[in-house]
CHARMM-style PDB file with segment names, atoms N, HN, CA, C and O in Angstrom:
ATOM      1  N   MET     1      31.409   6.229  -5.731  1.00  0.00      PROA
ATOM      2  CA  MET     1      30.485   6.532  -6.653  1.00  0.00      PROA
ATOM      3  C   MET     1      30.226   5.125  -7.091  1.00  0.00      PROA
ATOM      4  O   MET     1      31.112   4.276  -6.984  1.00  0.00      PROA
ATOM      5  N   TYR     2      28.700   4.765  -7.722  1.00  0.00      PROA
ATOM      6  HN  TYR     2      27.981   5.454  -7.808  1.00  0.00      PROA
ATOM      7  CA  TYR     2      28.202   3.936  -8.345  1.00  0.00      PROA
ATOM      8  C   TYR     2      27.327   4.730  -9.407  1.00  0.00      PROA
ATOM      9  O   TYR     2      26.652   5.754  -9.296  1.00  0.00      PROA
ATOM     10  N   MET     3      27.624   3.754 -10.642  1.00  0.00      PROA
ATOM     11  HN  MET     3      28.172   2.922 -10.732  1.00  0.00      PROA
ATOM     12  CA  MET     3      27.003   4.188 -11.669  1.00  0.00      PROA
ATOM     13  C   MET     3      26.783   5.820 -11.826  1.00  0.00      PROA
ATOM     14  O   MET     3      25.752   6.471 -11.997  1.00  0.00      PROA
ATOM     15  N   GLY     4      27.953   6.157 -11.717  1.00  0.00      PROA
ATOM     16  HN  GLY     4      28.790   5.629 -11.578  1.00  0.00      PROA
ATOM     17  CA  GLY     4      28.048   7.922 -11.585  1.00  0.00      PROA
ATOM     18  C   GLY     4      27.336   8.814 -10.784  1.00  0.00      PROA
ATOM     19  O   GLY     4      27.333  10.005 -11.094  1.00  0.00      PROA
ATOM     20  N   LEU     5      26.760   8.438  -9.844  1.00  0.00      PROA
ATOM     21  HN  LEU     5      26.762   7.470  -9.592  1.00  0.00      PROA
ATOM     22  CA  LEU     5      26.293   9.131  -8.580  1.00  0.00      PROA
ATOM     23  C   LEU     5      26.454   8.854  -6.871  1.00  0.00      PROA
ATOM     24  O   LEU     5      26.094   7.804  -6.339  1.00  0.00      PROA
ATOM     25  N   THR     6      26.946   9.785  -6.281  1.00  0.00      PROA
ATOM     26  HN  THR     6      27.238  10.638  -6.713  1.00  0.00      PROA
ATOM     27  CA  THR     6      27.659   9.529  -5.032  1.00  0.00      PROA
ATOM     28  C   THR     6      26.798   8.983  -4.391  1.00  0.00      PROA
ATOM     29  O   THR     6      25.737   8.665  -4.929  1.00  0.00      PROA
ATOM     30  N   LYS     7      27.095   8.698  -2.846  1.00  0.00      PROA
ATOM     31  HN  LYS     7      27.957   8.956  -2.409  1.00  0.00      PROA
ATOM     32  CA  LYS     7      26.600   7.814  -1.800  1.00  0.00      PROA
ATOM     33  C   LYS     7      25.150   9.016  -1.414  1.00  0.00      PROA
ATOM     34  O   LYS     7      24.055   8.569  -1.070  1.00  0.00      PROA
ATOM     35  N   ALA     8      25.418  10.541  -1.554  1.00  0.00      PROA
ATOM     36  HN  ALA     8      26.307  10.904  -1.834  1.00  0.00      PROA
ATOM     37  CA  ALA     8      24.563  11.231  -0.895  1.00  0.00      PROA
ATOM     38  C   ALA     8      23.664  11.376  -1.937  1.00  0.00      PROA
ATOM     39  O   ALA     8      22.667  11.949  -1.496  1.00  0.00      PROA
ATOM     40  N   THR     9      23.527  11.063  -3.397  1.00  0.00      PROA
ATOM     41  HN  THR     9      24.336  10.598  -3.755  1.00  0.00      PROA
ATOM     42  CA  THR     9      22.707  11.103  -4.405  1.00  0.00      PROA
ATOM     43  C   THR     9      21.666   9.997  -3.766  1.00  0.00      PROA
ATOM     44  O   THR     9      20.593  10.186  -3.191  1.00  0.00      PROA
ATOM     45  N   TRP    10      22.453   8.620  -4.111  1.00  0.00      PROA
ATOM     46  HN  TRP    10      23.324   8.467  -4.578  1.00  0.00      PROA
ATOM     47  CA  TRP    10      21.677   7.537  -3.414  1.00  0.00      PROA
ATOM     48  C   TRP    10      20.925   7.656  -2.112  1.00  0.00      PROA
ATOM     49  O   TRP    10      19.957   6.901  -2.020  1.00  0.00      PROA
ATOM     50  N   ILE    11      21.131   8.325  -1.247  1.00  0.00      PROA
ATOM     51  HN  ILE    11      21.918   8.938  -1.322  1.00  0.00      PROA
ATOM     52  CA  ILE    11      20.778   8.158  -0.047  1.00  0.00      PROA
ATOM     53  C   ILE    11      19.430   8.837  -0.385  1.00  0.00      PROA
ATOM     54  O   ILE    11      18.367   8.236  -0.230  1.00  0.00      PROA
ATOM     55  N   TRP    12      19.509  10.273  -0.912  1.00  0.00      PROA
ATOM     56  HN  TRP    12      20.373  10.761  -1.038  1.00  0.00      PROA
ATOM     57  CA  TRP    12      18.014  10.639  -1.431  1.00  0.00      PROA
ATOM     58  C   TRP    12      17.361  10.017  -2.529  1.00  0.00      PROA
ATOM     59  O   TRP    12      16.244  10.503  -2.711  1.00  0.00      PROA
ATOM     60  N   ILE    13      17.643   9.172  -3.272  1.00  0.00      PROA
ATOM     61  HN  ILE    13      18.550   8.777  -3.124  1.00  0.00      PROA
ATOM     62  CA  ILE    13      16.919   8.655  -3.967  1.00  0.00      PROA
ATOM     63  C   ILE    13      16.147   7.430  -3.339  1.00  0.00      PROA
ATOM     64  O   ILE    13      15.012   7.061  -3.642  1.00  0.00      PROA
ATOM     65  N   HSD    14      16.983   6.881  -2.413  1.00  0.00      PROA
ATOM     66  HN  HSD    14      17.905   7.180  -2.166  1.00  0.00      PROA
ATOM     67  CA  HSD    14      16.201   6.052  -0.917  1.00  0.00      PROA
ATOM     68  C   HSD    14      15.327   6.469  -0.624  1.00  0.00      PROA
ATOM     69  O   HSD    14      14.274   5.919  -0.949  1.00  0.00      PROA
ATOM     70  N   SER    15      15.323   7.793   0.229  1.00  0.00      PROA
ATOM     71  HN  SER    15      16.178   8.240   0.493  1.00  0.00      PROA
ATOM     72  CA  SER    15      14.639   8.571   1.216  1.00  0.00      PROA
ATOM     73  C   SER    15      13.603   8.551  -0.058  1.00  0.00      PROA
ATOM     74  O   SER    15      12.596   7.890   0.193  1.00  0.00      PROA
ATOM     75  N   LYS    16      13.629   9.063  -1.213  1.00  0.00      PROA
ATOM     76  HN  LYS    16      14.447   9.601  -1.416  1.00  0.00      PROA
ATOM     77  CA  LYS    16      12.403   9.693  -1.581  1.00  0.00      PROA
ATOM     78  C   LYS    16      11.086   8.153  -2.423  1.00  0.00      PROA
ATOM     79  O   LYS    16       9.886   8.006  -2.653  1.00  0.00      PROA
ATOM     80  N   ALA    17      12.241   7.469  -2.557  1.00  0.00      PROA
ATOM     81  HN  ALA    17      13.216   7.588  -2.370  1.00  0.00      PROA
ATOM     82  CA  ALA    17      11.684   6.217  -3.439  1.00  0.00      PROA
ATOM     83  C   ALA    17      11.015   5.570  -1.983  1.00  0.00      PROA
ATOM     84  O   ALA    17       9.957   5.004  -2.258  1.00  0.00      PROA
ATOM     85  N   GLY    18      11.343   5.498  -0.490  1.00  0.00      PROA
ATOM     86  HN  GLY    18      12.202   5.958  -0.267  1.00  0.00      PROA
ATOM     87  CA  GLY    18      10.973   5.210   0.531  1.00  0.00      PROA
ATOM     88  C   GLY    18       9.516   5.949   0.869  1.00  0.00      PROA
ATOM     89  O   GLY    18       8.607   5.227   1.278  1.00  0.00      PROA
ATOM     90  N   ILE    19       9.302   7.252   0.718  1.00  0.00      PROA
ATOM     91  HN  ILE    19      10.040   7.838   0.385  1.00  0.00      PROA
ATOM     92  CA  ILE    19       8.350   8.199   0.773  1.00  0.00      PROA
ATOM     93  C   ILE    19       7.134   7.682  -0.472  1.00  0.00      PROA
ATOM     94  O   ILE    19       5.942   7.406  -0.339  1.00  0.00      PROA
ATOM     95  N   LEU    20       7.728   7.691  -1.287  1.00  0.00      PROA
ATOM     96  HN  LEU    20       8.696   7.916  -1.395  1.00  0.00      PROA
ATOM     97  CA  LEU    20       7.006   7.407  -2.325  1.00  0.00      PROA
ATOM     98  C   LEU    20       5.949   6.443  -2.373  1.00  0.00      PROA
ATOM     99  O   LEU    20       4.806   6.473  -2.828  1.00  0.00      PROA
ATOM    100  N   MET    21       6.727   5.464  -1.702  1.00  0.00      PROA
ATOM    101  HN  MET    21       7.656   5.440  -1.332  1.00  0.00      PROA
ATOM    102  CA  MET    21       6.298   3.772  -1.888  1.00  0.00      PROA
ATOM    103  C   MET    21       5.121   3.879  -0.756  1.00  0.00      PROA
ATOM    104  O   MET    21       4.010   3.380  -0.939  1.00  0.00      PROA
ATOM    105  N   THR    22       5.493   4.596   0.456  1.00  0.00      PROA
ATOM    106  HN  THR    22       6.396   5.001   0.604  1.00  0.00      PROA
ATOM    107  CA  THR    22       4.395   4.862   1.550  1.00  0.00      PROA
ATOM    108  C   THR    22       3.076   5.408   1.310  1.00  0.00      PROA
ATOM    109  O   THR    22       2.063   4.923   1.813  1.00  0.00      PROA
ATOM    110  N   ILE    23       3.084   6.638   0.373  1.00  0.00      PROA
ATOM    111  HN  ILE    23       3.908   7.032  -0.035  1.00  0.00      PROA
ATOM    112  CA  ILE    23       2.097   7.067  -0.216  1.00  0.00      PROA
ATOM    113  C   ILE    23       1.491   6.561  -0.921  1.00  0.00      PROA
ATOM    114  O   ILE    23       0.324   6.842  -1.194  1.00  0.00      PROA
ATOM    115  N   LEU    24       2.310   5.482  -1.491  1.00  0.00      PROA
ATOM    116  HN  LEU    24       3.258   5.254  -1.269  1.00  0.00      PROA
ATOM    117  CA  LEU    24       1.346   4.208  -2.461  1.00  0.00      PROA
ATOM    118  C   LEU    24       0.448   3.346  -1.831  1.00  0.00      PROA
ATOM    119  O   LEU    24      -0.721   3.117  -2.142  1.00  0.00      PROA
ATOM    120  N   VAL    25       1.083   2.911  -0.952  1.00  0.00      PROA
ATOM    121  HN  VAL    25       2.032   3.097  -0.699  1.00  0.00      PROA
ATOM    122  CA  VAL    25       0.540   1.942   0.464  1.00  0.00      PROA
ATOM    123  C   VAL    25      -0.524   2.841   0.756  1.00  0.00      PROA
ATOM    124  O   VAL    25      -1.603   2.443   0.316  1.00  0.00      PROA
ATOM    125  N   ILE    26      -0.557   3.819   1.298  1.00  0.00      PROA
ATOM    126  HN  ILE    26       0.320   4.142   1.655  1.00  0.00      PROA
ATOM    127  CA  ILE    26      -1.602   4.663   2.360  1.00  0.00      PROA
ATOM    128  C   ILE    26      -2.800   4.734   1.003  1.00  0.00      PROA
ATOM    129  O   ILE    26      -3.949   4.418   1.310  1.00  0.00      PROA
ATOM    130  N   ILE    27      -2.633   4.984   0.099  1.00  0.00      PROA
ATOM    131  HN  ILE    27      -1.699   5.240  -0.151  1.00  0.00      PROA
ATOM    132  CA  ILE    27      -3.490   5.418  -1.160  1.00  0.00      PROA
ATOM    133  C   ILE    27      -4.578   3.995  -1.423  1.00  0.00      PROA
ATOM    134  O   ILE    27      -5.804   3.944  -1.523  1.00  0.00      PROA
ATOM    135  N   HSD    28      -3.447   2.843  -1.484  1.00  0.00      PROA
ATOM    136  HN  HSD    28      -2.451   2.884  -1.402  1.00  0.00      PROA
ATOM    137  CA  HSD    28      -4.413   1.256  -1.874  1.00  0.00      PROA
ATOM    138  C   HSD    28      -4.774   1.080  -0.653  1.00  0.00      PROA
ATOM    139  O   HSD    28      -5.731   0.308  -0.715  1.00  0.00      PROA
ATOM    140  N   PHE    29      -4.509   1.423   0.751  1.00  0.00      PROA
ATOM    141  HN  PHE    29      -3.732   2.050   0.801  1.00  0.00      PROA
ATOM    142  CA  PHE    29      -5.076   0.705   1.644  1.00  0.00      PROA
ATOM    143  C   PHE    29      -6.573   1.823   1.871  1.00  0.00      PROA
ATOM    144  O   PHE    29      -7.459   1.444   2.637  1.00  0.00      PROA
ATOM    145  N   ILE    30      -6.683   2.958   1.249  1.00  0.00      PROA
ATOM    146  HN  ILE    30      -5.963   3.265   0.626  1.00  0.00      PROA
ATOM    147  CA  ILE    30      -7.961   3.653   1.219  1.00  0.00      PROA
ATOM    148  C   ILE    30      -8.937   3.003   0.136  1.00  0.00      PROA
ATOM    149  O   ILE    30     -10.116   2.728   0.360  1.00  0.00      PROA
ATOM    150  N   LEU    31      -8.227   2.785  -1.151  1.00  0.00      PROA
ATOM    151  HN  LEU    31      -7.269   3.008  -1.333  1.00  0.00      PROA
ATOM    152  CA  LEU    31      -8.979   2.553  -2.135  1.00  0.00      PROA
ATOM    153  C   LEU    31      -9.688   0.960  -1.704  1.00  0.00      PROA
ATOM    154  O   LEU    31     -10.590   0.398  -2.326  1.00  0.00      PROA
ATOM    155  N   HSD    32      -9.181   0.594  -0.811  1.00  0.00      PROA
ATOM    156  HN  HSD    32      -8.448   1.050  -0.306  1.00  0.00      PROA
ATOM    157  CA  HSD    32      -9.608  -1.322  -0.494  1.00  0.00      PROA
ATOM    158  C   HSD    32     -10.156  -1.151   0.216  1.00  0.00      PROA
ATOM    159  O   HSD    32     -11.037  -2.009   0.270  1.00  0.00      PROA
ATOM    160  N   TRP    33     -10.266  -0.089   1.343  1.00  0.00      PROA
ATOM    161  HN  TRP    33      -9.550   0.608   1.298  1.00  0.00      PROA
ATOM    162  CA  TRP    33     -10.394  -0.475   2.861  1.00  0.00      PROA
ATOM    163  C   TRP    33     -12.059  -1.111   3.185  1.00  0.00      PROA
ATOM    164  O   TRP    33     -12.542  -1.280   4.304  1.00  0.00      PROA
ATOM    165  N   LYS    34     -12.613  -1.341   2.084  1.00  0.00      PROA
ATOM    166  HN  LYS    34     -12.220  -1.204   1.174  1.00  0.00      PROA
ATOM    167  CA  LYS    34     -14.225  -1.956   2.560  1.00  0.00      PROA
ATOM    168  C   LYS    34     -13.719  -3.383   2.073  1.00  0.00      PROA
ATOM    169  O   LYS    34     -14.459  -4.252   2.534  1.00  0.00      PROA
ATOM    170  N   TRP    35     -12.799  -3.851   1.369  1.00  0.00      PROA
ATOM    171  HN  TRP    35     -12.198  -3.145   0.994  1.00  0.00      PROA
ATOM    172  CA  TRP    35     -12.547  -5.329   1.359  1.00  0.00      PROA
ATOM    173  C   TRP    35     -11.788  -5.934   2.415  1.00  0.00      PROA
ATOM    174  O   TRP    35     -12.120  -6.986   2.961  1.00  0.00      PROA
ATOM    175  N   ILE    36     -10.753  -5.255   2.702  1.00  0.00      PROA
ATOM    176  HN  ILE    36     -10.484  -4.400   2.258  1.00  0.00      PROA
ATOM    177  CA  ILE    36      -9.844  -5.237   4.119  1.00  0.00      PROA
ATOM    178  C   ILE    36     -11.343  -5.151   5.350  1.00  0.00      PROA
ATOM    179  O   ILE    36     -11.679  -6.269   5.740  1.00  0.00      PROA
ATOM    180  N   VAL    37     -12.159  -4.002   5.908  1.00  0.00      PROA
ATOM    181  HN  VAL    37     -11.887  -3.094   5.591  1.00  0.00      PROA
ATOM    182  CA  VAL    37     -12.877  -4.603   6.479  1.00  0.00      PROA
ATOM    183  C   VAL    37     -13.795  -5.754   6.371  1.00  0.00      PROA
ATOM    184  O   VAL    37     -14.033  -6.265   7.466  1.00  0.00      PROA
ATOM    185  N   CYS    38     -14.458  -6.384   5.220  1.00  0.00      PROA
ATOM    186  HN  CYS    38     -14.264  -5.969   4.331  1.00  0.00      PROA
ATOM    187  CA  CYS    38     -15.374  -7.358   4.471  1.00  0.00      PROA
ATOM    188  C   CYS    38     -14.376  -8.610   5.379  1.00  0.00      PROA
ATOM    189  O   CYS    38     -14.590  -9.210   6.432  1.00  0.00      PROA
ATOM    190  N   THR    39     -13.328  -8.634   4.479  1.00  0.00      PROA
ATOM    191  HN  THR    39     -13.155  -8.147   3.623  1.00  0.00      PROA
ATOM    192  CA  THR    39     -12.363  -9.749   5.007  1.00  0.00      PROA
ATOM    193  C   THR    39     -12.368 -10.108   6.425  1.00  0.00      PROA
ATOM    194  O   THR    39     -12.829 -11.138   6.917  1.00  0.00      PROA
ATOM    195  N   THR    40     -11.703  -8.969   7.118  1.00  0.00      PROA
ATOM    196  HN  THR    40     -11.328  -8.133   6.718  1.00  0.00      PROA
ATOM    197  CA  THR    40     -11.352  -9.226   8.602  1.00  0.00      PROA
ATOM    198  C   THR    40     -12.753  -9.718   9.059  1.00  0.00      PROA
ATOM    199  O   THR    40     -12.478 -10.653   9.812  1.00  0.00      PROA
ATOM    200  N   LYS    41     -14.301  -9.585   9.011  1.00  0.00      PROA
ATOM    201  HN  LYS    41     -14.525  -8.826   8.400  1.00  0.00      PROA
ATOM    202  CA  LYS    41     -15.162  -9.442   9.437  1.00  0.00      PROA
ATOM    203  C   LYS    41     -15.293 -11.252   9.539  1.00  0.00      PROA
ATOM    204  O   LYS    41     -15.206 -12.046  10.476  1.00  0.00      PROA
ATOM    205  N   ASN    42     -15.584 -11.412   7.832  1.00  0.00      PROA
ATOM    206  HN  ASN    42     -15.655 -10.766   7.072  1.00  0.00      PROA
ATOM    207  CA  ASN    42     -15.670 -13.017   7.268  1.00  0.00      PROA
ATOM    208  C   ASN    42     -14.448 -13.981   8.200  1.00  0.00      PROA
ATOM    209  O   ASN    42     -14.727 -15.098   8.636  1.00  0.00      PROA
ATOM    210  N   PHE    43     -13.295 -13.429   8.369  1.00  0.00      PROA
ATOM    211  HN  PHE    43     -13.068 -12.522   8.015  1.00  0.00      PROA
ATOM    212  CA  PHE    43     -12.359 -14.309   9.078  1.00  0.00      PROA
ATOM    213  C   PHE    43     -13.106 -14.552  10.401  1.00  0.00      PROA
ATOM    214  O   PHE    43     -13.459 -15.724  10.524  1.00  0.00      PROA
ATOM    215  N   PHE    44     -13.507 -13.566  11.641  1.00  0.00      PROA
ATOM    216  HN  PHE    44     -13.220 -12.614  11.540  1.00  0.00      PROA
ATOM    217  CA  PHE    44     -13.905 -13.939  12.471  1.00  0.00      PROA
ATOM    218  C   PHE    44     -15.148 -14.199  12.719  1.00  0.00      PROA
ATOM    219  O   PHE    44     -15.421 -14.194  13.919  1.00  0.00      PROA
ATOM    220  N   ARG    45     -16.198 -14.477  11.840  1.00  0.00      PROA
ATOM    221  HN  ARG    45     -15.976 -14.481  10.865  1.00  0.00      PROA
ATOM    222  CA  ARG    45     -17.439 -14.914  12.169  1.00  0.00      PROA
ATOM    223  C   ARG    45     -17.665 -15.920  10.828  1.00  0.00      PROA
ATOM    224  O   ARG    45     -16.808 -16.176   9.982  1.00  0.00      PROA
ATOM    225  N   LYS    46     -19.047 -16.414  10.865  1.00  0.00      PROA
ATOM    226  HN  LYS    46     -19.744 -16.206  11.552  1.00  0.00      PROA
ATOM    227  CA  LYS    46     -19.329 -17.361   9.783  1.00  0.00      PROA
ATOM    228  C   LYS    46     -20.454 -16.754   9.304  1.00  0.00      PROA
ATOM    229  O   LYS    46     -21.314 -17.580   8.996  1.00  0.00      PROA
ATOM    230  N   GLU    47     -20.759 -15.644   9.130  1.00  0.00      PROA
ATOM    231  HN  GLU    47     -20.061 -14.973   9.380  1.00  0.00      PROA
ATOM    232  CA  GLU    47     -21.690 -14.893   8.492  1.00  0.00      PROA
ATOM    233  C   GLU    47     -20.542 -14.247   6.983  1.00  0.00      PROA
ATOM    234  O   GLU    47     -19.343 -13.976   7.051  1.00  0.00      PROA
ATOM    235  N   GLN    48     -21.275 -14.181   6.002  1.00  0.00      PROA
ATOM    236  HN  GLN    48     -22.249 -14.401   5.947  1.00  0.00      PROA
ATOM    237  CA  GLN    48     -20.294 -13.467   4.570  1.00  0.00      PROA
ATOM    238  C   GLN    48     -20.657 -12.304   4.532  1.00  0.00      PROA
ATOM    239  O   GLN    48     -21.807 -11.884   4.659  1.00  0.00      PROA
ATOM    240  N   CYS    49     -19.609 -11.660   4.339  1.00  0.00      PROA
ATOM    241  HN  CYS    49     -18.674 -12.001   4.236  1.00  0.00      PROA
ATOM    242  CA  CYS    49     -19.767  -9.862   4.228  1.00  0.00      PROA
ATOM    243  C   CYS    49     -19.766  -9.826   2.552  1.00  0.00      PROA
ATOM    244  O   CYS    49     -18.830 -10.480   2.091  1.00  0.00      PROA
ATOM    245  N   GLU    50     -20.500  -9.287   1.696  1.00  0.00      PROA
ATOM    246  HN  GLU    50     -21.260  -8.756   2.071  1.00  0.00      PROA
ATOM    247  CA  GLU    50     -20.299  -9.330   0.434  1.00  0.00      PROA
ATOM    248  C   GLU    50     -20.448  -7.866   0.307  1.00  0.00      PROA
ATOM    249  O   GLU    50     -21.024  -6.973   0.927  1.00  0.00      PROA
ATOM    250  N   LEU    51     -19.490  -8.001  -1.039  1.00  0.00      PROA
ATOM    251  HN  LEU    51     -19.022  -8.727  -1.543  1.00  0.00      PROA
ATOM    252  CA  LEU    51     -18.766  -6.345  -1.938  1.00  0.00      PROA
ATOM    253  C   LEU    51     -20.071  -5.632  -2.497  1.00  0.00      PROA
ATOM    254  O   LEU    51     -21.188  -6.148  -2.457  1.00  0.00      PROA
ATOM    255  N   GLU    52     -19.878  -4.781  -2.853  1.00  0.00      PROA
ATOM    256  HN  GLU    52     -18.971  -4.362  -2.885  1.00  0.00      PROA
ATOM    257  CA  GLU    52     -20.772  -4.225  -4.001  1.00  0.00      PROA
ATOM    258  C   GLU    52     -19.918  -4.363  -5.594  1.00  0.00      PROA
ATOM    259  O   GLU    52     -18.979  -3.660  -5.967  1.00  0.00      PROA
ATOM    260  N   LYS    53     -20.368  -5.129  -6.108  1.00  0.00      PROA
ATOM    261  HN  LYS    53     -21.131  -5.701  -5.805  1.00  0.00      PROA
ATOM    262  CA  LYS    53     -19.855  -5.330  -7.670  1.00  0.00      PROA
ATOM    263  C   LYS    53     -19.734  -4.210  -8.601  1.00  0.00      PROA
ATOM    264  O   LYS    53     -20.811  -3.820  -9.051  1.00  0.00      PROA
ATOM    265  N   ALA    54     -18.848  -3.691  -8.939  1.00  0.00      PROA
ATOM    266  HN  ALA    54     -17.973  -4.008  -8.574  1.00  0.00      PROA
ATOM    267  CA  ALA    54     -19.206  -2.577 -10.174  1.00  0.00      PROA
ATOM    268  C   ALA    54     -19.096  -3.253 -11.445  1.00  0.00      PROA
ATOM    269  O   ALA    54     -18.193  -4.022 -11.772  1.00  0.00      PROA
ATOM    270  N   ASP    55     -20.225  -2.854 -12.224  1.00  0.00      PROA
ATOM    271  HN  ASP    55     -20.959  -2.230 -11.958  1.00  0.00      PROA
ATOM    272  CA  ASP    55     -20.261  -3.555 -13.052  1.00  0.00      PROA
ATOM    273  C   ASP    55     -20.024  -2.376 -14.600  1.00  0.00      PROA
ATOM    274  OT1 ASP    55     -20.013  -2.846 -15.737  1.00  0.00      PROA
TER     275      ASP     55
END
């Protein structure tokens, strides 16, 4: 027991936290996909790709 929680509870917390973080990373990639594509294109060619700016 650590901090009043059993090993099984810590394993459950660890698993759920890992799933939550994976979901958040996927959402982050979806929200920033245009930036990822634009930055990758800029890295491999001289032309500059510009993103639309939200006003």
